[in-house]
Each structure stands twice: as C-alpha cells, then as structure tokens.
C-alpha positions in Angstrom: 116.1 94.6 79.0 117.5 96.6 82.4 117.7 99.9 80.8 114.0 99.3 79.7 112.8 98.8 83.0 114.6 101.6 84.7 113.5 103.9 82.3 109.9 103.1 83.0 110.4 102.7 86.7 112.8 105.3 88.0 110.7 108.6 86.8 107.5 106.7 88.6 109.7 106.3 91.9 111.1 109.4 91.9 107.9 111.3 91.8 106.3 109.0 94.4 109.4 109.8 96.6 109.1 113.8 95.9 105.4 113.5 97.2 106.2 111.5 100.1 109.1 114.2 101.0 106.8 116.9 100.6 104.5 115.5 103.4 107.8 114.5 105.5 109.1 117.7 105.5 105.9 119.5 106.2 105.7 121.3 102.5 102.3 120.0 102.0 99.8 118.3 104.0 98.5 114.5 103.4 95.0 115.8 103.0 96.2 117.8 99.8 96.1 114.6 98.2 92.3 114.9 97.7 92.8 118.5 95.8 95.2 116.6 93.5 93.0 114.0 93.0 90.2 116.0 91.9 92.2 117.7 89.4 93.5 114.6 88.1 90.4 113.1 87.4 88.4 116.0 86.2 91.1 117.6 84.1 94.3 116.3 83.8 93.5 112.5 82.7 90.5 113.4 80.6 93.0 115.7 78.3 95.6 113.3 78.3 93.2 110.8 76.9 92.1 113.1 74.5 95.3 114.2 73.2 96.1 110.7 72.8 93.4 110.1 70.5 93.4 112.9 68.4 97.1 112.1 67.6 96.3 108.5 66.4 95.5 107.4 63.0 92.1 106.1 62.7 93.4 103.2 61.0 95.7 102.2 63.9 92.4 102.7 66.3 90.7 100.3 64.3 92.1 97.2 65.1 88.8 95.0 66.2 90.8 91.9 67.4 93.1 94.1 69.5 90.4 96.1 71.2 88.2 93.0 71.8 90.9 91.4 73.6 91.8 94.5 75.6 87.6 94.7 76.6 87.8 90.9 77.6 91.0 91.0 79.6 90.4 94.7 81.3 86.4 94.6 81.9 86.5 90.5 82.5 89.3 91.2 85.7 87.0 94.2 86.6 83.7 92.0 86.8 85.4 89.3 88.4 86.7 91.6 91.1 83.2 93.2 91.3 82.1 89.6 92.0 84.8 88.6 94.6 84.3 92.1 96.5 80.6 91.9 96.5 80.0 88.0 97.3 83.3 87.1 98.9 84.3 89.6 101.0 80.8 90.8 101.6 81.7 94.4 100.9 78.9 97.4 100.2 78.5 97.9 96.5 80.4 101.3 96.8 83.2 99.5 98.3 83.2 96.6 95.7 83.2 98.9 93.0 86.1 100.6 94.0 87.9 97.2 94.7 86.7 96.4 91.2 88.7 99.6 89.7 91.7 98.9 91.8 92.0 95.1 90.3 90.9 96.1 86.7 92.6 99.5 85.8 96.3 99.1 85.0 98.9 101.8 85.1 98.9 101.5 81.1 100.1 105.1 80.4 102.8 105.8 83.0 104.1 102.5 83.5 103.3 100.5 80.5 103.9 102.9 77.6 107.8 103.4 78.3 108.3 99.8 78.1 105.7 99.2 75.1 107.5 102.0 73.4 111.1 100.7 74.0 110.2 97.4 72.7 107.7 98.1 69.8 108.4 101.5 68.8 105.6 104.4 68.3 103.4 101.3 67.6 103.7 100.3 71.1 101.2 103.4 72.0 98.6 102.1 70.0 97.5 99.2 72.8 98.0 102.0 75.5 95.4 104.2 74.0 93.0 101.6 73.0 93.3 100.0 76.4 92.6 103.6 77.8 89.9 104.0 75.4 88.4 100.8 77.1 88.7 102.0 80.8 87.2 105.5 79.4 84.1 104.0 77.5 83.3 101.3 79.9 84.9 100.8 83.2 85.1 104.4 84.6 81.2 105.1 83.4 80.2 101.7 85.0 82.5 102.8 88.2 80.6 106.0 88.0 77.2 104.5 87.8 77.6 102.4 90.4 78.8 104.5 92.7 75.9 107.0 92.1 73.7 103.8 92.5 75.2 102.9 95.8 74.7 106.2 97.0 71.3 106.5 96.2 70.7 103.3 97.8 72.3 104.4 100.9 69.8 107.7 100.9 67.2 105.3 101.2 65.5 104.8 97.6 64.2 101.4 97.1 64.3 99.1 94.1 61.1 100.9 92.8 63.3 103.6 91.8 66.3 101.8 90.2 65.4 102.6 86.8 65.4 106.1 87.9 69.0 106.1 89.4 70.4 104.5 86.7 69.1 107.1 84.3 70.5 109.6 86.4 73.8 107.9 87.1 74.3 107.3 83.4 73.4 110.8 82.2 75.8 111.8 85.3 78.6 109.6 83.5 78.3 110.8 80.1 78.7 114.4 81.2 81.7 113.3 82.8 85.0 114.7 81.3 87.0 111.6 81.7 84.5 109.8 79.5 83.4 112.4 76.7 86.6 113.6 76.1 88.4 110.5 74.9 85.2 110.0 72.8 85.5 113.1 71.3 89.3 112.7 70.6 88.2 109.5 68.8 85.4 110.9 66.7 87.8 113.7 65.6 90.4 111.2 64.8 87.8 109.3 62.6 86.4 112.4 61.0 90.2 113.4 60.2 89.7 116.7 61.9 93.3 118.6 62.6 93.0 120.8 65.5 95.1 124.2 65.4 98.4 123.9 66.9 97.8 126.5 69.9 94.6 124.3 71.0 96.6 121.1 70.9 99.2 123.0 72.7 96.8 124.1 75.7 95.8 120.5 75.9 99.2 119.3 76.1 100.0 121.5 78.7 97.0 120.3 81.0 97.6 116.7 79.7 101.1 116.3 80.3 100.6 116.9 84.0 98.4 114.0 84.8 101.4 111.1 85.2 103.4 113.6 87.4 100.4 114.8 89.6 99.1 111.5 90.1 102.3 110.1 91.1 103.0 112.8 93.3 99.5 112.7 95.1 100.2 108.8 95.7 103.1 109.9 97.5 101.4 112.2 99.7 98.8 109.8 100.1 101.4 107.1 101.3 103.0 109.3 104.1 101.6 108.2 107.5 100.2 105.0 105.8 101.0 101.8 106.8 101.4 99.3 104.1 98.8 96.7 105.0 99.0 93.1 103.5 95.6 91.7 104.0 93.4 89.1 102.1 91.8 92.4 100.3 95.2 93.3 99.1 96.7 89.8 98.3 93.5 88.8 96.2 93.7 92.2 94.4 97.3 91.7 93.3 96.7 88.2 92.2 93.8 89.4 90.1 95.6 92.2 88.7 99.4 90.9 88.2 98.3 87.5 87.4 94.8 86.6 86.1 94.6 89.9 84.1 97.8 88.5 81.8 96.0 85.1 82.0 92.8 86.4 80.3 95.1 88.5 77.9 96.6 85.5 76.5 93.4 83.5 76.0 91.7 86.5 74.5 94.4 86.5 71.8 94.6 83.2 71.4 90.8 82.9 70.8 91.0 86.1 68.3 94.0 84.7 66.6 96.2 87.6 67.5 100.0 87.0 66.8 103.5 88.8 67.1 103.5 92.3 67.9 99.7 92.9 68.9 99.7 89.6 71.0 102.5 90.5 73.1 101.3 94.2 73.4 98.3 93.1 75.0 99.9 90.5 77.4 102.4 93.2 78.7 99.6 95.7 79.2 97.4 93.2 81.0 100.7 92.7 83.3 101.5 96.1 84.3 100.7 97.2 87.9 97.2 99.3 89.3 97.3 102.4 88.0 97.4 105.6 90.7 94.3 107.1 88.9 92.6 104.1 90.6 93.6 105.5 94.0 92.6 108.9 92.8 89.2 107.6 92.4 89.2 105.9 96.0 90.3 109.1 97.5 88.0 111.2 96.0 85.1 108.7 96.9 86.8 108.4 100.6 86.0 104.7 100.1 88.8 101.7 99.8 91.9 104.3 100.2 94.1 102.3 102.3 93.7 98.8 100.5 94.0 100.6 97.2 97.3 102.5 98.1 98.5 99.2 99.6 97.8 97.3 96.3 99.1 99.9 93.9 102.6 99.3 96.1 102.5 95.6 96.0 101.3 95.2 92.7 104.4 97.7 91.4 107.1 95.7 93.1 105.3 92.3 91.7 104.9 94.3 88.0 108.7 94.8 87.8 109.5 91.2 88.3 106.6 90.1 86.1 107.1 92.6 83.2 111.0 91.9 83.4 110.3 88.1 82.6 107.7 89.1 79.9 110.6 91.0 78.2 112.9 88.4 78.4 110.5 85.7 77.1 109.4 88.2 73.9 112.8 89.2 73.5 113.7 85.7 72.4 
C-alpha cells in the first residue's frame, strides 16, 4: 500500500518542487507560469486525452453504468460547488465557475492513474479515461460557456442578448481543442480507425508533457504565494475530497455497480483537485490564490483518504 501511494505521489512532489526551485533560484519568473498554463490547456492536455481515447478499445469505453456514475459524481459536485459559490459566497459568475471547476475536476490522470493501475492493472485506466471524457465533453465546455457569458455580461450585454451570447459561447467551446480532440479520439476508437505509428508518436510526444508541465507550472505559481486557509478553501476541500466520493458511492449503489468498477469510481472521486484547474484559473486570471491553496490542501488530505480506501478495498 505504501509503495502504491509513493509511486503516485513522489513524482508529483518532485516536479512541483522543481518548479518552485526554478523561481526561487531566479531561473524562471513567477509570471512564466501563465505561458505554461496556456500550453497545457491548448495543446498538451487535449492531446493527452485524445491519445487515451484512441488507445482504448471501444468495448471498454462502452460501459453505461460506469459512465453515468462518473457523470453523476463529477458533474454533481461541479454544480453544487457552482451554486455554493454563487449563492453562499456571493461570488460573480466568473469566480463561481472557477470555484466549481476546482471542486469538480479531480486529478485523475496524474494522481489517480498510478494508484488505479497498481490496484487493478490496465483495467484501472478505464475509469481515468471515461472520467476525463466526462470533463472534456461536459465540465470543460460548460466552464468555457459560463466564462464567456460572464465576460459578455461584464461588457454590458443585457438579458436580451442571452441567446446570442450562449450560441457564441457554445461555438467557442466546440472549437476549443480540449473539447473536440477527445471527442474525435472516441469517434476514431469506435470506428476502429488505427492511426499510423508516426502520427501516434507525434501525438504522444506532446501528450506526455501535459502532466509534468502542469505540475512544474504549479510549482512556479506556488513560489511567493502564501497558503491561505479560508472559508472558500475549506469548503472546496470538503466538496472535492469528501462529497465527491460520497456521490460516487451513491451513484454506484443506484446503478448496481459492484466489484472493480465500483471501487474504481470511488477511488477516482477521492483523488485531489487537478492541477489543470489551477491552469484554467491562472489563464482566466480569476480565483488563482484560492485555487492553488485548494490544490495543496486537497492533495495533503487526498493522501490520507486514498490510503484508507486502498486499505479497505485491499480486504
């Protein structure tokens, strides 16, 4: 169990520390994290999700119960957090949307995948891939749409222009690489299309940089930032680290998931907030400090909760 946790956490801590040290030694500037964030969101992460889709057999992707449970847990947490940010903390729509993303976007690819692979073998990647598809098809487009709507409203558009704003925002989300690339990957998988080796190799070169770059950028962001523990951060951690696993359990029970699939969705729900969420916050210049603090605290607590889950499921 200890080896499993270390395998997932030590590389994460190492790369974050490299980013922090690069700023501490003045090799890079704190502001350089914004360039890395753009690279991750526009290129590396979309290609990583695309590669995961095309390398997964369609019959493994077609698991309705698993997919519905992940939609329920991920989007349920996202929508609850959006409501909490908007109506409890009285944030504006843009800030509430970033808070929802921080609470609803788990670090499935870089934190959850090593643990799931160690426990379930290659089958463990199915929950990671399907979960990332849920975020790509539902969560990220909704985040982009709400952010665009917020921008239009701040620019002075009234409710009479809502339909136009929504249409423009949805079109903007559709052409975003982080949305259409994973969907294209799923379509190719179901069509049994095999891409040439050189093409896959080219995609893989960019895709592999997503995890390390986002973690390195997070280290850059952390330098000079004070860890603020406030009501927002504590609420975010409560929603992400505790409410989401509970929703996964409820969804699994309602859908009759048992055995490996049930354990996979619960472990997926318990992983901490994804560093990609902080990349979105940084790119939008919104909620950055609270997002960073949430990721740190969520990761610390996530170590404990994942260890407990591994111990329980091992029996």
